[in-house]
N, C-alpha and C positions, 0 to 999 in steps of 0.2 A: 491705177486701179488694179488690185491683185486678182489673179485668176482663181477659180475654185481650187485648183491643185495647190497653188501657193498658199491659199488660205488654210487648206487642210494641213499642209506641212507646218504652218505656223502654229496651228492648234495642237498638232502632235508634239511640237517642241515645248509648248507651255505645259502640256500634260507630262512630258518627259522630265522637265525641270522640277516639277512638283514631286514626281516619283523618285527622283534621284537617279535617273537613267538617261541615256541619250535617245533622241528621236529615232535614230537609225535602229537601235535595239528594239524599240517598240514596233517598228514596221516588220523587222525580220524575226522577232521573237526574242525572249529573254535568253541571255547567255550567262550561265552561272560560273563565271571565272572569278578567282580571288581578287583580281584588280577591280572588276565590276563591283564586287561586294564592298571593297574598301572605298571606292568612289561613292557608292550609294550611301554608305554610312557617314562619310565626310559631308556629303551634300545634305543629308538629313539633319546632321548636327548644325550646319550653317543655317538651314531653314528654321530650325527651332530657335536659334539665337536671334535671328532677324524678326521672327513673328512676334506680335504682341502677346502678352500673357493672357491667360483665361481667367478673368475676374467676373464674379457674379454679384450684382447689386440687387436691390429690391425689385427692380423692373424685370430682371431675369426670372425671379421666382414668381412674380405675378403673371408673367407670360406662361410659365410652366403650369400655374394653376388654371389659367384660361384654357390651355391645351387639354389638361386633365378633364375639365368640365366638358369640353367638346367631344373628346374621345369616349367619355362615360355615356354621354347622350347617344352617340352613334351606336355603341355596342349594346347598351341597355335595351334600346328599341328593337334590336334584332330578335330578342327572346321574350320580352315582357308580355307580348301579345299571346303567347302560347297558352297560358292558364286562363286568360280572360276571353279567348276566342269563342267558346261555347255561348257565353252571354251575348257577345256581339252578333253571332249568327242567329240567335233566337230573336233578338229585338229587331234587327234589320232584315230578317227573313232572307238570308243569303243563300240558303240551300247548298247545292254542290259547289257554288262559286266561292265558298269560304276559303279555298286554298289560295286564291289570289291575294287575300289579305296579307299573308306572309310572303308568298312567292314574288309578288310585284315589288315589294320592298327589297328583298334580297337581289332580285335580278337587276333592278335599276342601280342599287348600290354597287354591285359587282361591275356593271357596265361602266359606271362613272370611274371606278378605280382602274379599270382597264383603259379608260380614256384619260387617265390622270396625267400623261405627258402634256396634253392640251392645257390642263389646269396649271401645270408647272410653268408653261410659257406665259399664261395669264398672270401668274404670280410674279414672274420676272418683269413683265412689261408694266403692270399696274400696281404692284406691291402686294406683300403677303397679307397686310391688314385688310385690303379691299376684298381679296378672295375669301379669307376666313369669315369676315362679316357677312359676305354674300351667301356662302353655303350655310352658315348658321341661320341666316334669315330664311332661306328656303326650308330648312329643317323645322324651324318654329312655325312657319306658314303651313307646312304640311301637317304638323301636329294639331294646329288649330282647326284645320279643315276636317281632320279625322275625328277630333273631339266633338265637333258640332254636326257630324254627318247624320243625315236623316234618310239617305238612300244608299244602295249598294255602290252606285257609280261615284257618289261623292266620297265615300270611304276609300275606294280603290284609287281615286284621283289623289286624295290626300296622302295615301301610302306611297304612291309613285313619287310625289314631290319630296316626301320624307327620305326615300331611298336615295334620291339624287343628292340631297344635303348630307346624308350619312357618308356616302362615298367620298364626297369632297372634304368632309371633316377629317377622315382618316389620312388622306393624302396630305392635307395642309399641315397636320401635326408633324409628320415625318420631315417635310421640307423645312419647316421652321426650326426644328431641332438641328438640322444640318447647317442652318444659317448661324445659330447661336453658339454651338458647342464644337470645339476643335475635335478633329478625327480621333485622337488618342482617347478622349473621354466620352465620346459620343455614345458608346454602347450602353452605359448605365442609364442615360436619359431615354434612349430608344426603348430599353427594357422597362423603364417606368411607365411609358405610354402603353406598352403591350400588357403590363400587369393591370393597369387601369381598365384596358379593354377586356381582359380575361375576367376581371371582377364583374364588369358590367354584364357580360354574357352569362356568368354564373348566377348572379342574383336576380336577373330579369324575371324568370318564372315565379320566384318567391314574391317579388315586389308586385307583379301583376295579380297573383292570387290574393295577396293581402288587400289590394285596392278593391277588387270585385267583391270580397267578403265584407268589407266595411263601408263601401261607397258605391258609386256607379262606375261602369267600365270606361266612361268618358274621361275619367281622371287618369287613366292609363296614358292618354295622349295630352291632356291639359297639363300634366305634371311637367312636361317639357317646356312649357311656355315661360314660367319664371326662371327655370334653370338656364334655358337658352338665352333669355333676356339678360341675365347676369353675365353670361359668357360674351355676349355682344358688347356690353358696356365695358367689360374688362379688356376685350380686344381693341376697342376704340381708344381706351385710355392708355394702355401699356404696350400694345404691339406696334411700336414705332421703329420699323426696320427701314434701312436705306434701300432705295431703288432709283432708277433713272427718271428724274422729274423734268429733265431738260428736253428730251425728245417729245415731239408732238404726238398726241394720241392717234391721229390719222396715220402718222408714220409708223407707229408701233403696230397698228392694226394691219398695215400692209406687210409687215415682216412675219406675221403668223403664217405658218405652213398649213393653209386650209386644205389643200389636196391631200397631204400626208395625214392630217387629222381625219379627213373623211374616209380615206382608205382604211385607217386603223380602226375607226369606230365601226364601220360597216362590217369589216372582217371579224372583229372581236364579237360583235353581236351575233353574227351568223354562226360562229363556232359555239357561242354560249347557248343559243337556241337549240342547236343540235345536241349538245351535251345535256341540256335540260330534258329533252324528249327521249334521248337514247335510254333503252332499258325498260323503265317503268311504263312509258306510254307507247313507244314504237320499238321494235327490235333494231339492232345496230345496222342490219342489212337493208332496212326499209329506206326507200328513196327520200322520205321526209326527214330522215336523219343524215343520210349520206350526202345529199345535195348541199344543204347548208354547211355541213362540216367540211367537205372538199372545197367548196367555194370560199369559205372563210379561211382555210389554211392556205389556199392559193393566193388569196388577198394579202395575207400576212407575209408571204414570200415576196409578192410584188411590192409591198410596203418597204421591206428591207432593201430591195433593189433600188427603189425610188429614193429612199433616204440616203443611200450611199452614192447616188449619181452626181451629187453636187448641184442639182437643180434648186432645191429649197435653200433660201438664205439662212433661215433658222429652222433646222430640222427638228421634228418632234422628238426623235430618238437619234442623236448624232452617233455615228459609228465610232467616233473617238472615245466613247464610253467603254469600249472593249479593246484597250491597248495591248493586252498581254494575256497569257493563258490563265493567270490567276483570276483576272476579272471575269473571264468566260466561265471558269469552273465555279466561282462563287455565284454567278448568275444562274447556272444550271441547278446548283444546290439550293438556291433561293426558290426555285420551282419545286424541287423534290421534297424539301422539308415541310412546307405547308400541305403538300399533297399527302404525306404520311400523317400529319396532324389531323387533318379532316377525315382521313381514312379511319382513324381511331374515334374522333368525336362523333361521327355519324353511325358507325357500325359496332362499336363496343357496347353502346346501350342496347343494341339488339340482342346481344348475348345475355345481358342482365334481365331483359324483359321476356324474351322468347324461350330462353333456356333455364334461367334461374327463377323465372316467374315473378320478377320484381314489378312494382307499380311504376308508372312513368316518373312520378316525383322521386321515388326512392332510387331509381336507376340514375337520375340526375345527381343524387348524392354519391352514389357508388362510383361515378366517373370523375368526381372532384379531385381525387389524388393526381390524376394525370395532368390536370390544369394547375392545381395549387402547388404541387411539388416543383413544377417548372419555374415558379417564381424565385425561390432561392437559387436554383440552377442558373437562371439568368443574372441574378445579382452577383453570384460568384464569378461568372464568366466576364461580366462587365468590369469588375474590380481587377481581375487578372489581366484583362486587356489594357486597362488604364495603367497598371503597374509595370507590366513587361512589354507591352506593345506588340505581342505575338498572337496571331489569330489561327495559324495553321494547326497547331496542336489542339486548340479548342474545337476546330471544325472536324478534325479526325476523330477526336473523342466523342463529340456530339453525334456524328453520323453513325459511329460504331454502337454507342449505347442505344440510339433510337432504333437502329436496324435489329439488334439483338432483342430489344424490348418488344417491338411489334411482333417479332417471331415467337417470343415466349407466350404471347396471348393465345396462340394456337394450341397451347398445351392445357388450357383450362378445360374442366370437365363439368358435368351437370351439377355436381355437388361440391365444387371447389369452395373451400372455406374463405371467410373474410380475409384472413391473413394472407392467403395465397393470391387472391385477386387484387388486394392492395399492394402487396409486394411486387407483383408483376408490373404494376403501373409505374414503379419508381424509376426503372431504367429508361423507358422512353420519355418520361417526364423530365428527368435530369438532362437527357440528351437533347431534347428540344429546347430546354432552357439555355444550354451552352451555345446553341445556334441562333436563337431569335435575337439576342442582343449583340451578336458579333458579325453577322453576315453583311449588314448594311455598311458598317465602317470598313470592312474588308473590300467591298465592292467600290467604295469611294476612294480607297487609299491611293490609287494610281492616277487620280483625276485632279485637275485644277479646281480651285474653289468656285470658279464661275460655272462649273458643270455640276455642282452638287445638287441643285434642284432637279435638273434633268435626270441625274443618276438616281435620286431618291424616287422620283415618279416612275422611272423604268423598273426599279426594284419592286415598287408597290404593284406595278402592272404584272410582273411575272409571278409574284407571290399569289395574287388573286387567281391567275390562270392555274396555278398549281392546286389551289383549293378546289376549283371546279372540276379539274381532271381527276383529282383524288376521289371525289364523291361519285363521279360518273363511272370510273373504272371499277371501283370496289362494288358499286351497285350491280354492274354487269356480271362480275364474278359471283356475287351472291345469288343473283337470279339464275345463272347458268348451273350452279351446283345444287341449289334447291330443286331445280327441275330434274337434275340427274338423280337425286336421292328421294324424290317424291314417291317412288314406288314403294317405299318402306311404310307409307301410311295407308291403313286399311279403311280409307274413306275417299270415295271418288270426288266429292266436292272439294275436299282439301287438296287432293292431288292436282286438280284442275287449277286451283288458285296458285299453288306453288309452282306450277309449270307455265303459267301465263304472265310472268313478270310482276306478280304481286307479292313477292317475298318480303320486301321491306315494309310494305303496308301491313302485312300479316304478322310481322315480328313483334307482337305485343302480348302482354299478359292477358288482356281481354280476349284476344282472338284464340289463344291456346286453351284457356280455361273454359271456353264455352262448349268444349267437347269432353265426353267422358273418357275414362281410362279404358283401354290402353292407348286410345288415339292421342291423348295428351302427351304421353311419353314418346310416342312415335314422332310427333311434330317437333318436340324438343330435340330429339336425336337428329332429325333432318337439319335443323338450324345449327346445332352444334357442329356437325360434320361440314356443312357449307361454310360456316364462319371460320373454321380451321383453314380451309382453302383460301378464304379471303385474306387472312393475315399471313399465311405462308407466302402467297404471291407478293404481298407488300414488301417482303424481304428483298426481292430482286431490285426494287426501286431504291430501297435504302442502301443496299450493297453497292449499287452503281454510284451513289453519292459518296459513300465511304472511299471507294477506289479513286474517284476523281479528287477527293480532298488530299490524298497522298501526293498529288502532283502540284498542289498549291505552292506558292513561294511567299514567305513573309515580306511584306512591303512596309517600309518605315511609316509610322502613323504620326502625323503632325501634332505637336502639342500646342501650337499657337493657332490663332484664327486670323486669316487674312482674306476677308471676303468683302464684296461690294454690298452685301445685303444684311449685315449685322445690325445691332442696335445703333440708332442715331446717337450722335454725341450730345450730351446734355450741356446746356449753358451753365457754366460754373464760375465762381469767383476766381480771380487770379491767384495762382499758387496752389489751388486744390488739385489733387491727383484724381485721375479718371478712375 
């Protein structure tokens, strides 16, 4: 029986063989000698010759359709409620508790994605089909409860279940793509799912508005039942991926790292609660923010120590996922990139509404360039990655464009023309597009195929963490500088609002236009100056990612697929090719 040390060494050797390096170089760090480069290139060529070719039959495309159904559902529900919420509040008499209709969905969805390493273990032990059908079932169940809700508690319970399903759907899609597509070509299919997700988030408010104008708000939720049902049928029929059917279920359950999962879940939720409260509800120095934040961060450190101790047989996040500096850098930039994205998604609309006095719906249209232009950027990046197998230059270019782009947003004025604010969005949009489809394949490049599910779940975990931190930090900066500039407004009530952490809630056309001139112009000036600081500070985070990307090293990307979890072999007549 092998010791934990021997087992870890064996795991490192497997990862090293896949990456084309020695296990010793992984432990001590990469050494960029000519001989190493030649050995790596030779090993990569041998790996490509041995690996089976990547062929796509109708089952592959039906699985992709199933995943697109699932991702569209998860993203659409994140924003579809926005325009129908006033009708729901009125009928169910929610009062001030209306905020939980959206927040409980987002919080549970984020919590599940942060807990996605557990879902990855479940997918390994019980199969991808079982996990995807389960989370789809939860999503459909939650939608049915929401559609039939007659009380506030029933609606919030339904939204909670929906959020759990939504988080699981996003994670499952990324894991299944890793099972089906070789590393070299994976970027374009990851990009496809991200495009579907972006479209879902973008059209949600319009779909919700059309439903409530022509029918009842309940169809906002009932709409998910037939779509989710079709997704479950497709998953049952076509998602036949290999997994270990020999091992007994009880034995599989014993291998799950329950303590590691518990520490990760508790720590993540603690940090998430702190970031949700910080700024708008309580100041950062308040004990109700500091205590859960510090406890959560300490728990995450303890989690890392426990995972690396060798105690768990099947760690939630194995430390072998970080064999070299490139993996660590990509992991950090996978945190910074969504951080900057959500920095823009949440605070760029404040410029349009509070400074340019756009309506909420029109501000949604005004920010479309930063999402839609990212789509061709992602497509180009995935094609370049598949063609040349080099990701370092794409990451350097992506971080540079994103950093410069978010910095340029700070140059906008009260009367900036349409051409100016559209043009400024092009750089961060293209930059994020270059990154979103190439970070995951780069993170997986040094790892064995058996670790792809854990790597994908870990990547999803850190991306979600980046989103939350981006919203929280930018909100704190906005509140801090609106408080600093509030003296410019000749209205005591407005000064008090802007000084007490209500800047984001006050950053709307409705709020600004309820005051006469010159108060309106003064409020607009305060928001303009504060938002400039928000986007100037974002440059520091983007610049950090750019500098780190310079130290990446291109790792050979496999063209073949050698995994235990791919499509099951079909029974075929003798002589027929696979």
